C-alpha positions in Angstrom: 6.6 17.7 -24.3 4.8 15.5 -21.8 1.2 16.2 -21.0 0.6 17.9 -17.6 -1.8 15.7 -15.5 -2.9 17.1 -12.2 -2.9 13.8 -10.2 0.6 12.8 -11.3 3.7 13.5 -9.2 7.4 13.9 -9.9 7.8 10.4 -8.5 5.5 9.0 -11.3 7.8 10.5 -14.0 10.9 9.0 -12.3 9.2 5.6 -12.0 8.2 5.6 -15.6 11.6 6.7 -16.8 13.3 4.0 -14.8 11.0 1.3 -16.2 11.4 2.7 -19.7 15.2 2.9 -19.5 15.7 -0.5 -18.0 13.1 -2.2 -20.1 12.8 -4.8 -17.3 10.0 -6.1 -15.0 10.8 -4.6 -11.6 9.5 -5.0 -8.1 8.3 -2.0 -6.0 11.2 -2.7 -3.7 13.8 -2.5 -6.5 12.2 0.7 -7.8 12.1 2.3 -4.4 15.8 1.4 -3.8 16.9 2.8 -7.1 14.9 6.0 -6.8 15.6 6.5 -3.0 11.9 6.5 -2.1 10.1 4.4 0.5 8.7 1.1 -0.7 5.2 2.1 0.6 5.3 5.4 -1.4 6.3 3.6 -4.5 3.7 0.9 -4.0 1.0 3.6 -3.7 2.2 5.3 -6.9 2.4 2.0 -8.8 -1.2 1.3 -7.9 -2.2 4.7 -9.3 0.0 4.3 -12.5 -1.5 0.8 -13.0 -5.0 2.1 -12.7 -4.2 4.7 -15.3 -2.8 2.1 -17.7 0.8 3.5 -17.6 2.3 0.3 -16.2 1.4 -3.3 -16.5 1.4 -5.7 -13.6 3.2 -8.9 -14.4 2.8 -10.5 -11.0 1.8 -9.1 -7.6 4.3 -6.4 -6.9 6.1 -6.6 -10.2 5.6 -4.0 -13.0 6.8 -3.0 -16.5 6.0 0.1 -18.5 3.0 -0.2 -20.8 2.7 1.1 -24.3 0.6 3.9 -23.0 3.4 4.7 -20.5 5.8 5.0 -23.3 3.5 7.2 -25.3 3.2 9.5 -22.2 7.0 9.7 -21.8 7.4 10.6 -25.5 4.8 13.3 -25.3 2.6 11.6 -27.8 -0.3 11.2 -25.4 -3.2 13.7 -24.9 -3.5 14.6 -21.2 -7.3 14.0 -21.4 -6.6 10.3 -21.8 -5.1 10.3 -18.3 -7.5 12.5 -16.4 -9.5 10.7 -13.7 
C-alpha cells in the first residue's frame, strides 16, 4: 500500500504511474495530453514532484520517474520521507 502524504494529489499518482508504465522521458505537454489535464497544472505538479525527489528532470520540461518515485508506487517508502 502506498504511503498517504498530505500534500500529494490524485494527479501526482497518475503522473507517477504514467512515467513508471512508459519508462520514458516525457514532457509536461505529453503528460498533460495523456492524462487530460492542463499543461500548467501538470507543470505545477511536476515541480512539486521534482522537489520531493519523485521525478528526475532530464532537461527543462522533461521528466522521468526516479528510484524514489518507484519506491513510492510500490509502497516501499515511508511517508515521513516525503513530508515537507
